[in-house]
C-alpha positions in Angstrom: 103.2 42.9 87.1 100.6 44.0 84.6 101.8 46.0 81.6 99.7 49.1 82.4 101.3 49.3 85.9 104.8 49.1 84.4 103.9 51.9 82.0 102.5 54.0 84.9 105.7 53.3 86.9 107.8 54.4 84.0 105.9 57.6 83.7 106.3 58.4 87.4 110.0 57.7 87.2 110.3 60.1 84.2 108.4 62.8 86.2 110.5 62.2 89.3 113.8 62.7 87.4 112.7 65.6 85.2 114.6 68.5 86.6 112.6 70.9 84.5 109.5 70.3 86.6 108.9 71.9 90.0 110.2 70.0 93.0 106.7 69.5 94.5 105.6 67.7 91.3 108.7 65.4 91.4 108.0 64.7 95.1 104.4 63.8 94.3 105.6 61.4 91.7 107.9 59.7 94.3 105.1 59.4 96.7 102.9 57.9 94.1 105.6 55.3 93.3 105.5 54.4 97.0 101.8 53.8 96.9 102.1 51.4 94.0 103.7 49.0 96.5 105.2 46.4 94.1 108.7 45.0 93.9 109.3 46.9 90.7 108.2 50.1 92.4 110.7 49.4 95.2 113.5 48.9 92.6 112.6 52.1 90.9 112.6 54.0 94.2 116.0 52.6 95.0 117.2 53.8 91.6 116.0 57.3 92.6 117.9 57.0 95.9 121.1 56.3 94.1 120.6 59.1 91.5 123.0 62.0 91.9 120.7 64.0 89.6 118.1 64.5 92.3 118.3 66.8 95.2 119.1 65.4 98.7 115.6 65.9 100.0 114.1 64.1 97.0 116.5 61.2 97.5 115.6 61.1 101.2 111.9 60.9 100.3 112.6 58.1 97.9 114.4 56.3 100.6 111.5 56.8 103.1 109.1 55.4 100.5 111.4 52.5 99.9 111.5 51.8 103.7 107.7 51.8 103.8 107.5 49.2 101.1 110.1 47.0 102.8 108.2 47.0 106.1 
């Protein structure tokens, strides 16, 4: 994967896990990670699914985005 895409994915992961941000911003970051559509994005989404730090609906969204990438 190109270096700029990895940087973008890292930024989105940071946003998705920043509990100081509004939930809708975190959810938008999760959706954006799903749109990247790479293996690295899938791994990052699965890390979010496993994160106990996120709320249940955010983890569910990360799982749904992961499922879309797998299909």
